[in-house]
N, C-alpha and C positions, 0 to 999 in steps of 0.2 A: 417318739417322733411326732411332730405337730405340723398340720397343714397351715401355711400362711395364706393370707388373702390373695397373694399373687399367684397361688397355685403351686408354689414350691414347698417341698417338705424340709422342715428344719432337721438338722442332724449332721453328723460327720460325713464329709465327702471324701471318699477314698481316692478318687482320681477324676480328671476331667478329660473330656473328649470333644469332638466336633458336634456330637449329638446334644451336648449342653444339658438342659434341664431334665430330659428323659434319662440320660446317663446318671445324673445326680440322684434321681429318684430310684433307679435300679440299684445303684451302689448302696444307698442307705437301706433299701429293702433287703439286699443281700446281707448287710451287716445285721439287720434285725433278725433274719432267719438264722444266721450264724449264732447270734447271741441267744436266741430262744432255744436253738438246738443244743446249746451247751449249758442250759439253765438247770438241768436235772440229769440224773444218770440215764434215764430213758425218756425221750420226747417223741410223740407221735403227732405229725401234722395230718389233719383229717378234715373231712366234710361231713356234716351231721347226718345226711341221708345215705351215705355211701356204704354199701354192703361189705365191700372189701376192707374198708376202714374198721367196720364193726368186727370183722374176723380178726384183724390184727390186734385190736384192743382186747377182745375176748381171750386170745391166745396169751397175751402178756398178763392179763389179770389171772388167768388160769395157772400160770407159772408162779404167781405170787408177786408180780411186779406191779408197782403203782406208778405208771408213767405220767408225765405231764402231757396233757392233750391240748393241742391248739386247733380249735375248730375254725378253719379258714373262712367259712361262710359267715362267721360271726365277728371276724376281725375287720377293722376299718380298711386295712390294706391287704386283705386276704387274697384278692386276685393277683396283686403284684407279687405276694409271697409265693403263690402257686406257680407263677411264671419262673421264679428263681428255682423252685423245687423241680420243675420240669427240666431246667437246664442241668441241675445237679444229677438228675436221673438219666441224663444222656438222651433226652427226647422220649423217654418212656413215660408211663403214667406218673403224674406228679403227686397223687395221693393214693393210698396212704404213704407217707414218707417217715421213716424211722431213723432216729439218731440214738446211738448207744455210746455212752462215754464221750459225748461231744462230737462224735464222728458220724457222718452220714453212712448208714448201713444200706439203705435202699428202700424198696417197696415191699409189697406182700410176697412177691416171688422170692426175693432174697431172704426175707425173714423166715418163710416157710422152709426154704432149702436149708438154712442154718439150723432150724429146729430139727428137721429130719436127719441131717448128717451129724447132729450132736455138737455143733459148735456154738449154738445160741446160748445155752446155759453158762458155759465158760466165759463168753463175752459179757453176759449180764453180771456174773460174779466179779469179773475184773473191773466193771464200771461201778460196782458197789450197789447194784440194783437187787442182788440176791445175796443172802448171807449163809445159806446152807450149802 
């Protein structure tokens, strides 16, 4: 995506509404989040100084997973992506946000619950993030 001089973002527009340019930006940002979330077996959207993001990354690294990490505070449209993640999370914390196999799993609560109840490793295996 590229910002034009007019302030609009170049990219595919999924739909139009009365909101116009704001909706166009939101839709292209949604598509960017979807595309990034599907770019690897495990993707973590994070903010560099966030302690809960650090916990998520350490858990995944400890399991032998090499996730793609998107640091939103270092992305040009990071705040817009964070808004999309907030909506995906149902109004809960927007980061950390974990995608496994291209599907939104959730934040730290969902990841930790999946780890504790034993469903995380099978999810990671099914996504191709673990081979053992």
